Backbone as numpy.savetxt, mean C-alpha at the origin, in Angstrom:
# Nx Ny Nz CAx CAy CAz Cx Cy Cz
11.69 14.54 0.08 11.98 13.14 0.07 11.16 12.41 1.15
11.13 12.94 2.34 10.39 12.30 3.43 8.90 12.31 3.11
8.42 13.38 2.55 7.01 13.45 2.19 6.66 12.40 1.14
7.54 12.18 0.20 7.30 11.15 -0.82 7.26 9.76 -0.18
8.13 9.52 0.78 8.13 8.22 1.47 6.85 8.01 2.27
6.40 9.06 2.93 5.18 8.97 3.71 3.98 8.75 2.80
3.93 9.45 1.69 2.82 9.30 0.76 2.81 7.89 0.13
3.98 7.36 -0.20 4.05 6.00 -0.76 3.54 4.98 0.25
3.95 5.13 1.50 3.49 4.22 2.55 1.98 4.33 2.72
1.47 5.55 2.73 0.03 5.78 2.91 -0.77 5.18 1.76
-0.32 5.38 0.54 -1.05 4.86 -0.62 -1.02 3.33 -0.64
0.14 2.76 -0.30 0.25 1.29 -0.29 -0.70 0.65 0.70
-0.79 1.21 1.88 -1.62 0.60 2.91 -3.07 1.05 2.84
-3.40 2.12 2.12 -4.77 2.61 2.03 -5.68 1.59 1.36
-5.23 0.95 0.29 -6.05 -0.03 -0.41 -6.35 -1.23 0.49
-5.35 -1.71 1.19 -5.55 -2.85 2.09 -6.50 -2.49 3.23
-6.34 -1.32 3.78 -7.20 -0.87 4.86 -8.65 -0.73 4.38
-8.83 -0.21 3.20 -10.17 -0.04 2.65 -10.87 -1.38 2.48
-10.18 -2.35 1.91 -10.77 -3.68 1.74 -11.10 -4.30 3.10
-10.20 -4.14 4.06 -10.43 -4.71 5.40 -11.64 -4.09 6.07
-11.80 -2.79 5.96 -12.93 -2.10 6.58 -14.24 -2.51 5.90
-14.22 -2.63 4.59 -15.43 -3.04 3.87 -15.86 -4.43 4.31
-14.91 -5.35 4.48 -15.25 -6.71 4.91 -15.77 -6.73 6.34
-15.23 -5.89 7.20 -15.69 -5.85 8.59 -17.08 -5.23 8.68
-17.33 -4.19 7.90 -18.62 -3.52 7.95 -19.73 -4.40 7.36
-19.45 -5.06 6.26 -20.45 -5.91 5.61 -19.82 -7.26 5.28
-19.84 -8.21 6.21 -19.17 -9.50 5.98 -19.79 -10.35 4.88
-21.01 -10.07 4.49 -21.67 -10.87 3.46 -21.40 -10.39 2.05
-20.68 -9.30 1.90 -20.38 -8.77 0.58 -19.39 -9.70 -0.12
-19.61 -9.91 -1.42 -18.71 -10.76 -2.19 -17.65 -9.89 -2.86
-16.41 -10.18 -2.54 -15.29 -9.51 -3.18 -14.46 -10.59 -3.85
-14.22 -10.47 -5.15 -13.46 -11.50 -5.85 -12.05 -11.68 -5.24
-11.54 -12.90 -5.29 -10.22 -13.16 -4.69 -9.10 -12.29 -5.26
-9.13 -12.01 -6.53 -8.08 -11.18 -7.13 -8.11 -9.76 -6.56
-9.30 -9.26 -6.29 -9.43 -7.91 -5.73 -8.92 -7.87 -4.29
-9.06 -8.95 -3.57 -8.60 -8.96 -2.18 -7.10 -9.24 -2.06
-6.53 -9.97 -2.99 -5.10 -10.29 -2.87 -4.19 -9.19 -3.39
-4.60 -8.45 -4.38 -3.73 -7.40 -4.93 -3.38 -6.33 -3.89
-4.31 -5.80 -3.10 -3.91 -4.83 -2.07 -2.97 -5.42 -1.02
-3.11 -6.71 -0.73 -2.21 -7.34 0.24 -0.79 -7.32 -0.28
-0.58 -7.73 -1.53 0.76 -7.72 -2.10 1.31 -6.31 -2.22
0.46 -5.38 -2.59 0.88 -3.98 -2.72 1.31 -3.42 -1.36
0.59 -3.75 -0.31 0.93 -3.28 1.03 2.23 -3.91 1.52
2.43 -5.19 1.22 3.65 -5.86 1.67 4.89 -5.34 0.96
4.73 -4.81 -0.23 5.89 -4.27 -0.95 6.18 -2.82 -0.59
5.46 -2.27 0.36 5.69 -0.86 0.72 7.10 -0.63 1.27
7.69 -1.65 1.86 9.06 -1.48 2.38 10.09 -1.42 1.26
9.74 -1.85 0.08 10.67 -1.80 -1.05 10.73 -0.39 -1.63
9.65 0.35 -1.50 9.59 1.66 -2.15 10.45 2.72 -1.47
10.68 2.61 -0.17 11.50 3.61 0.52 12.92 3.68 -0.01
13.64 2.58 -0.17 14.99 2.69 -0.75 14.99 3.21 -2.18
13.97 2.85 -2.94 13.90 3.35 -4.32 13.70 4.86 -4.33
12.80 5.35 -3.49 12.57 6.80 -3.40 13.84 7.49 -2.91
14.51 6.91 -1.92 15.74 7.50 -1.41 16.80 7.56 -2.50
16.95 6.49 -3.27 17.94 6.45 -4.34 17.65 7.49 -5.41
16.38 7.66 -5.75 16.02 8.58 -6.84 16.07 10.04 -6.41
15.89 10.33 -5.13 15.83 11.73 -4.71 17.10 12.25 -4.05
18.01 11.36 -3.65 19.23 11.82 -2.98 20.33 12.00 -4.02
20.81 13.20 -4.16 21.84 13.50 -5.15 23.21 12.99 -4.75
23.45 12.80 -3.45 24.76 12.33 -3.01 24.89 10.82 -3.03
23.84 10.11 -3.29 23.90 8.65 -3.26 24.57 8.11 -4.49
């Protein structure tokens, strides 16, 4: 269960981090607005996934 929570957090923030690093390394690169906003929303919803994972994996809940 904990590993699933860690992996969900990592995957959610990996896309945002990748876009941020690409923009810092090459500021003149054009990235469409839709491509830049989707990882932001996905990263912000990472806190929602922990209760869902907990609910699905805990048999006593």
